[in-house]
N, C-alpha and C positions, 0 to 999 in steps of 0.2 A: 529505386524509389518505393517507399512503403505507402501504398495507397490509403491504408487506414489513417496514418498520420497526416497525409496530405488532405484527406477529407475533413478530419477534425480541425486542422489548421484553418479551414475555410469558414468556420462559424464566426458569427459576430461576437465581439467581446464588449464589455461594459463601456469601453472608450468609444465604441461606434454608435452609441445612443445618448440621448439627453434624458437624465433622470430628474431634472428640476421639476418640482411640483408633483411628482408622480409617487404612487405607492409602490414600493419595491419589496418583493419577497425574495430572499436569498436562501437557497438550500446550502447549508454549510455542513461540515463534518466535525462535530464536537464529540465524537465517540472516543474520549480520552481515557487513558488507563488510570485506575484508582487503586488505592491500597485497601486492606481489609476494613479500614475505618471509613472508607468512602472519600478519602482525601485524594485530590488530583496529584499524580506523581510526574506527569509530563504534559505540559500545556501547549506543545508544539502545534497541534492541530488548531487550537484556538488562535494562537498567534499568526498562523498561516492565513487565517481568514480576515485578519484586521485590515490589510490594504483594500480589499473589496468593500468592506463595511465603511471604512473611513472615506473612501472615494464617494460613496453615496451620501454620506453626511456632509462632506465638503462641497458637494455639487447640489445641495439643497433638495434632496429627496424629501417628499412630503412626509413619508413614514417608512420605516425599515422593519420588516418582519423576518426574523431568522427562524429557520426550520432545520431540525437535526434529529438524528436517532441517537440512542445511547444504549449499548448492549443489545441483548436479544430477548426482550419481554415477549410474552405469548399473546400479543394483541390486546392486552388489557393493562390497567394501571398496576404498577409495582414500584413501591417507594425506592427500592434498591436501584432502580433505573431512572429515577427522576433527574431532570436537567437543572434542578434548583442550584446544586453545587456549582455547576458550570456558569450559571447566571452571575453568581458572585465573583467568580474569577474574571469573567468577561467584563464586568463593570470596572474592575481594577485596571485591566489592560486597556480598555477603551477610554477610561477616565470620563465616563459618561453614564448616566442612569440607564439601566436596562429594565424594562417592565416585563416581568415574568407572567406568562399567560398559562394558567393550568388547564383551561378548557377553551380552545379557540372557537369552538362552535357557539358557545354561549357568549363569547366576546367579539363576535364577528363585526357587529356594528361599530364598536369602539375602535377596533383595528382598521376597519375600512374607512373611517372618517379621517380626512387629512388633518394632520397637526404637525407642523414643521419639525423635522429631526427627531421624532419619537422613535425609539428603538425597542422593539418587542422581541422576546424570545419565547417561542411556543414550547409547551411541554413535549417530551419525547414523542415524535410522530409515530413510533412503532407501538405506542399504546393503542393505536387505531388498527383494528384487524385488517382494514382495507389497504394499508400502506404496502405491505409485501405483496398483496394480490393485485397491485396496480388498479385498484377499484376506481372506476370512472366517477362515481359520486364523490369520493374523497378528493379526487383530483379537481373536480368542479368547485367544491367547497374551498379548497386552498386557493384556487384561481380567483374566487370571488372577492378576496381581500387584497388584491394587488392589480396594478396596471402593467407592471414589468416583472418578469421572472428571471432571476439570475442563478444559474447553477454553478456553485463554487465548491461542490463536495466531490472532489476527485476520488476520495476513498470509497465512495459508493457509486461512482460513475458507471461501473459495470453491472449495476442492478437496475432492473426494469420495474421500479416501484412508483407509487403514485406521486411522491414528492421529487423524484429524480427523472421521471419520464412522462407519466400521464399528465401532470399539470401543464407541461409545455405544449400540449395539444389544445389547451383551453385558454391560454393567455395570448393576447395579440403581439406582445413583444417579449422575446425570450433569448437570452444571450449567456455567454460563458463569463464567469468571474475571472479575476486575475490569477488565482491559484490554478484553476483548470488550464488556462493558457500557458502558464509557467511550466506545468508538468508536461504538456505536449511539446513545448519548445525544448525542454531538457532531453526528452526521449528522441526527438527529431535529430538533435545534435549528435546523439549517440548512434542512431540507426540510419538516418537518411544521408548524412554527410559526415561520417565518422573519420577520425584519424586512425588508421590501422597500424598494428593489429588490434582487433577487438577480442576481449576476453569476457566470457560470462562465467562468473563464480556462483555456483548454485549449491544450496544445501537444504536443510530441513529434513522432515521425516520421510515423506513418501514420494516415490517416483510417479505413482498413480495420479497425484494431484497436479503434476507438472509435465506429464508425458506430451501433451499437445505443444507446450512451450519447447521442450527439448527437441522435438522434431522440426518445429518451425525455425528455431534459431540456427540450426545447422546450415541454413541457407545464408546466414548473415554474419556469423562470428568466425573467428580464426582459431580460438581456443575455448575449450569447455572444461572448467575446473570443478570437479564434483566432490563434495564432502557431506558431512552429516549422515544421518541414517539412510538417506537416499543412496549414498555410495555403497552401502552394504548390499543392496540388490545387484549393483554392477559387479561387485567383488564376488558375490555368489554366482553370477553368470560366468565369471572367469574360472569357476571351479573351486573357489575357496570355501572352507567350512566355517560358517559364521556363528556356529554354536547358538548362544542365547540372544544374539544381536537382533535388533529389529530389522527385518527386511520383508519384501513382498514376493512370495513364491510365485504368485500369478503373473508377475511382471518381469521375471527373470529372462524370458524369451524376448520381451520388449527391450530390455537393457541390451541384449545382444544385437538386436536390430538397430538400436541407436548407435552403438559402437561401430557397426558395419557401415551405416549410412554416413557416420562421421568420417570414416576412412575414405569413402567414395567422394566426399566433399572436401577432402584435405583439411579437415578440422582436427586439431590435436586434442585428445582427451587426456586429462590428468586425473588419476584416482589415488586415494591414499596408499602409501607404501608401508606405513606403520600406523597403529591405532592405540589409543588409550583404552584399556579394558578394566572392568570391575566385576566383582561377584554380586554387587547389589547397588542399585541406584539410590535407593532410599537410605540404606545403612551400609555404605561401602567400607568393608574391613580390609579388602585388598584391591589396590589400584596399581596397575603397571603398564608399561609400554612394550608392545610386541610387534613383530612384523605382521602385516595384514593377513597373511596366510597361516599364522600360528596362534590363533585365538584358542585358548585352553577351554576344555569342557567346563561348563558351569559359569563361564564368563560371557560378557557382552561388550561390544565396542560402544563407547560413549563420546569419543572425541578423536580428532586426528592427532597423530603423534608428531614429535619434533622433526623427523625426517620428511614427513609429508608437508609440514609447515615450510621447511626449506625449499622443497620441490615446488610447491604452489607459489611461494614468494618469488622465486626466480622467474617463473612464468609470468607472474603479475608485473614484475619489474621491467620486463621486455614487452609490455603492452602499452598502447597509447589511449585506448578507450576501455573502461572496465565497468561492467554492470554486475552488481552483487545482490543476490536474493537467496536468503536462507543461511542460518548459522551452520558452523562446522561440527557442532556437538551440542550437548546439553549445557549451554553456556550459563544458564541460571544457577547452576551449582558450581561453586568455586573450583572444585577439584577437576571439573570437566570443561572449564571455560578457556583454558590457555590457547587452544587451537583457534577458536573463533576470534579471540582478542588479538592474537598475533597476526592473523590474516587481516583484521581491521587495521592494525599498525602498518602492515606491508602495503595495503592499498592506499592508505593515507600518505605514506612516504613516497610513493612513486609520482613521477611527473606525467600524469595522465588525466584525462577527463573521466571522472568517477561518479557513478550513480548508485545509490542504495535504494532498493525497493523492498517493501514488506515491513510490517510493524516489528517483528522479532529482530530482524536484521538492523533496523534503525535503533532499536533499544540496545542491541549489542554494541553498535558503534558508539552510542552515547555512553554506555558503561565502560568502554575502552578509552573514553575521553578523546575521541577522534572526530566528533561531529563537525567541528569547524574546519576539518581538513579534507572533507569530501566536496566535490563540485556541486552535488545536488542530492538531497535526501527526499525521496518521494513520500507523500502522505498516504499512498494507497498500496496495499499489498496485492489483493486480487485484481485491482484495476491495472496495476503496472504489469502483472503477469499477462493479462489479456492484451495489453498494448504490445508486449514483446511477441505474443503469439500472432500478431497481425490483425487482430479484431478491431472493429469500430465499436467504441463503448456506447451503450444505449443513452447515457447521459448527454451525449453530443447530438444524437440523431434528430431530435425534434427542435433543436435550436435554430434560430434564424441564420441564414448564410449570407456572406458578403457577396456583393455583385461582382461578377468577373469583368 
């Protein structure tokens, strides 16, 4: 039993309270990807928040104030990170007027006054320096415009910020939204009462960012399938010459420890047996497939090869629960995307409970046209990693708990 998931399961959700006639502040995660022209390229995170917002509208909340971050501004206004573009998309999806508030401090009286079913979207909360610092004054100011606080921002639930943590200390009623609970239920199914064998497919660039996860999951999974640049550090630990490939010299010993611990826990580790290599990522003149131990001088590994895809796919096909976090290569570049996309196909095709965690992985699954074929796609990268590590997310800590 995973105590962190059990604890988070015990918080009150929106359905446990009455929102009628109350001012409700919902912390959402509208940190959506945009193109170079500022156009939203994927509105999944906005759509994921709609059930919570609609519930408050349908149950006669007096007013609904939405708070989100967008990007990483430096605690001050930057038009590039304005949520105005999100406000327009939200109006279309909600089919309801959304009032955009550029400065909530000067509009507090208007927001705080009850007016049935008004929906406000505040400007990017990270324009306030106190947000990331979990400033008590900012928390109190946000609390002053609501009677009920709802945290539905799973993507930032691992952050101890004013709008995700501090505000809950200042509001009399604080609960989790439907997305937060949906995320916890999905991971509980995969980790608390899974159908074995369980496989964790993990990729991305660095072992250093996922070392805690790797050591934690060895107690929970049956298979560990490692791709992406992260696998380069493991291959280096096996004595392979990685040439110009990205790997972390300081974590070679750690990789050896992970492999040794996996053997002790009877966890099977799968590493690439062949890789796609190139002489240049930005201007590739030569791209070829070679055995993982035969990377030529002047080349670097940028994707898993076809033999690795076959090996990984066979291990995936014989699993009943699969969690995937991190691409198998530089999938954003067509020439280096095949490994990631074929693993997406393999996971989608198997008869297993499948979870995707992490923005890059979700994007890759979408580009592989397999989004509809996964059991659950998490909206949180860092948050989902911390769940797998066994941590209690700060976004749940200050919420009201159900009576036992």
